[in-house]
N, C-alpha and C positions, 0 to 999 in steps of 0.2 A: 503493499499501500503505499503510496506516494503522496505526501503532503505537499499541496502547490498554494505558496503564498503570492497573493496578486499584489499588483502596485496599489491597488485601493487599500487593500488591507494594510500594507506596510505604512502607507500615508494616515490611515486612521492610528495606527499605533504610535507613529512620530507625533500626531496631533496630541494624542493623550499624554506622551511623554512631556511634550512643549507644556501643556497646563501644569503638570505636576512639578516642573522645573521652574515655570512662572509663580507658582504659588509658593514655592520655597524661597525664591529671590525676594519675593514680597515679603514674606516673615523675615527674611533677613535683613533687609532695608529698615523695615518698620522697628525691629529690634534695636539695629544700631541706633537708629535715628532716636527713639523713645530712651534707649540707655544714655546717649549722649545728653540729652535734654534734661533728663534726671541728675545726671552726674554735673551738669553745669550748674543748673538753677535751683535744684531742690535740694539733693543730697550728694554731697562730693564724694561719700564712702559708698555712692551707687556706681562706682567704676567696677565693683566687682560683680555687677551683673551682667556684664558684657559675656557673650557666650565663650567667645575664644579669645585669645590675645590679653586677658584680663590682668594679667601679672604685669606685662610691659606697659599696658596703658595705666594701670595704678602707680607703677614708678614714673611714668611720664606725667601723670595729671598731680603727682607730689611734686615733681621738678619744677612745671611750668604749666599752667591752666592752657596758655597760649598755644603750644606745643601740643598738648593734648587736643585742642580744639582743631588745629590744622590737620592732625593725622585722622582723627574720627571723620572731620570733613570730607577727606579723599575717600575714606571707608564709605561714607554715605553716597556720595557721588558716584563711585564705583559700582555699589550696589544697586543704586536707582538706575543707572544708565544698563546694567546687566537685565534687570526686571523690564525696562522699556524694551531692550532687545528681544526678550522672550514674548514680548505682548505683541510685538509686531510679527513675530513668527506665527504665532496665533492668529493673526489677523491674515495671514496668507492663506490659512486653511480654512478660515471663517468667513471672511470679507469677500476676498478677491475670487474666490471660488475657482479652483485650478481647472482649466480647461485642457485636458490632455491632448485634445484633437488639435488644438491652437495654443501650444504652451507658451509662446513669447508675447506677454501683453505690456501695455505701458504701467498699467497698475503694479503689475508684478516687478517690473524694473524699478519703478520708484520705491518700491519698500525694499528692495534689495538695496539700492542705493542709500536709503535711510539706515538700514542694516550696516552697512560699511562705514558710515560715519558714526553711528553709536561704537562699532567695535574700536574705531579709531579714537572716539573719546575716552573710552574705556582704557585703551592703551596710553593715551597721554596722562590721565589723570592716574594709571597704576604707577606709570614711569615717575611722574612728579612724587607720588607718595614714598616710591622707592628712594628717589633721591633726596626727598628731605630726612627720611629715616637714616640713609646712610650720613647725611650731613650731621644730624643729630648725635651718631655715635662717634664719628671722627672729630668733629669740632667741639662738641659739648662732653663727650665721654659717657653718653647713655649707652644703656645695654643695647645690644643688637637685637633690633625686632625680628619676630617670627612673621615674614610678610604672607606668608600663605596662612597663617592663622589670623591676621587681620584682613585677608581677601582683597589685597592690592599687590599680589605677585604676578608675574606672566606678562607683562607690559609687551615684550615682544612677540609673545603668540597673539595677542590682539591687534598688534600692528601687522603682523603677518597675515591675519585673517581678514582684516580690512582691505588689504592690497588684492587678496583672492576675490572679495566681494566685487571690488571696483572692476576687475577683469571679468567677471562673471556679468556683471551689467552691460559692460561694453558688447559682450557675448550677445546678451539678450536684446540690446538694441540693433544689433545686425541682423539678429533672427526676426524682430519687428519687420525691418526694411525688407527682408526676403520674403516674408510672410505677406506684406503689402503688395511686392512684386508680383508674387504668385495670384494673388488675388485679382490683381488687375489684368493677368494674361488668361485667366480662366473665362 
């Protein structure tokens, strides 16, 4: 007996996975934002409420609230951009309605271009967070941050992904042109 998985089934599975990842990223972004607000304005000891990286953030908060705010702002921006990125992926499944008989569309091109810009933004803010953390370590003698725990690592991967998405957008634009030419000749 052979199990055959169709493209439609694969797309449904990817849609469900995208929703799960999106919800997780929303929880992460909300958690970081709320923990930062609580720590800055309500309870300075709330820094222990961060899920990951709380040890580093505690040290940073006790050292200088401004540096704490800068790092947590980078964390918030990166996590919100990731959530927006996955929301845009969900939009591809729900709002754009992929027509596999005519796979190239202007709407798809625009969403993928937005994904490329979001990936580029994530890369920039991750890189800035990395550089800021390195600067704190070298110039201020702070402990080395675990950037993976702070969710601001991997800027090079995000830059690479944005370039790939920009290339895909150009391919889709060429596909739109070819589709339009074929429609005219029929």
